[in-house]
C-alpha angles and dihedrals in degrees: 000000000000091000091051090049092051092049091046092050092049090050094046094047090050093048091048092050097042098034131095105295093200090056091049092048091048092052092048092047090050092052092046094050091046092053093046088051089051092052103036105037093047090042095052093049093050089041093059090068094030090058091046090051093048091048089052090053096045100040102032125010101025112193101316126020127197118200137167122285112257091255093048134072095210144013109276120216088021095158094056093043091051089049090053091048091050092053096052115107091212093061120089100182142331143199128213117206141187114219117184133163113250143150130245119202123198131192093021092136095055100041105122101185115056087206092061115105113255120247102243144143131202115221146137114281112210121208109203146163100248094205096048091043093051093050091049103040108008089231095156088066090070096059106125095180130032118337143301125262119284123226111266093008118142132193095035136103138185118216129209113243091239090066091062122081093216090061098036104033095181118139103207131131090226095057120067118201133169123239092224121149094210144260118016099034122120123239132184118233118206115188129155089353090301120118129205132172114230137184120230109235100167147010117221124207110175096151086236106121093212091058103036089057094053137084118221130210137153114292091225089058097043096046097072090047092059094038094240105152096150094072091238109152135202102224136022117190116196129197115209125209089242141342090270091062094056097082090042091055092048090047092050094049091047091048089056091053097253090140087071090066104025146023109249116199140164115243095257095047091051092058119093115266090233087072093064091041090054090046089053092047093051088048089055092047088050092052092048093051090047092048090056088053092049091050093048090047093050091050092050092049089047090056094046093049094043092050089046092051093047091052089051100041090111088058091045090051090052092048090053091045093056091050106269109152115248090226089059091052093049090046089052091064089046090053089049089052089047089053093050091046094048094050093041094050092043091056090044092053089050095049093043099045104025098040119014101034096048090046094050090046089057095039109030117201109260104236118170094246102029147009100256119229135171107260112192139140131215088241092056092043090051091052090052091045092054094045092052091045092051092048093049093049092048090048089053098045100048099059091042090053092050093051099040094053090063117110111277094229093047090049093050092049092043095241 
């Protein structure tokens, strides 16, 4: 077996060094592009949803999110729960929010005909502490027009981009958007029967649906409008010192009986199930697209190796005539394919993980609903590597087997 392998390696090395370099380069390039396609296309498709999920965690829920029970409209005993959260060593920071349904009306001062329908949109109005929210989620960094709320500022509001027609130009009865030009315009907030005129100071576009469909104002200004004098809030987002601390925080809150007053969830459990379903679907699409590339690459390599073996069938016949084992000749072509695969996959790994992925990480693809990244794991990459390697070896072995099995005399005479 060792002797056969040595002979095969010698024949393969000689063929690679003396063979057509353009054909070898083409084969390696084909394998390289196929591997890059396997990693990048699948990674981008999964990264679309992975990025959206990550943005939801960073900008909205943080690591642990507390929300009202299904039969309640707010979190009861909020002050004592917040006090407990603040005293936990595993908690880095937190933010308590009010989140109440309301209506914002625009253009009410310029409406000429009383019979004209008002320009309004229903949404959730979030009352926040701007400083605490910025420290926790960095939400102010996602302002695309104007500025974010200032602590203690009254009479101002920040609107999510999906509430404005110019950022969400969809003409549908089920989607309400405001015909607002931008910062500086006045809008009328109606909430709990109370009305208040506010000035738009900023437009937020975070690519997190929960946020881009909200309006934001200072909690101290919103609280009287909703009649919430007991300081009970609607959401509490908590940042843990690390991922390992998340279950400890949840366990500590549960042990204190917080589950009686609020729903306590880790960031991933709080996200809708359809996000994971979409992620699985996109991963499947990436595998299908990659499989097509592997099949195309295998067919091309099969043709290259087959043509190469046909051209050298006289040489193969002579090798068989002088006593070289047929298995060694077949193995020589497999070794050639292994060489092409190793070099091509090596280049593909370098291009994917040293060039493309770092660049995309620094400059995410600007999709409408997320900042696209390449989401891939070494386990997934290894599986793709082995699949391409197996396909390449098979594509090299089959044509060699077909040519080597021909009669020795016929091969020498070229018949």
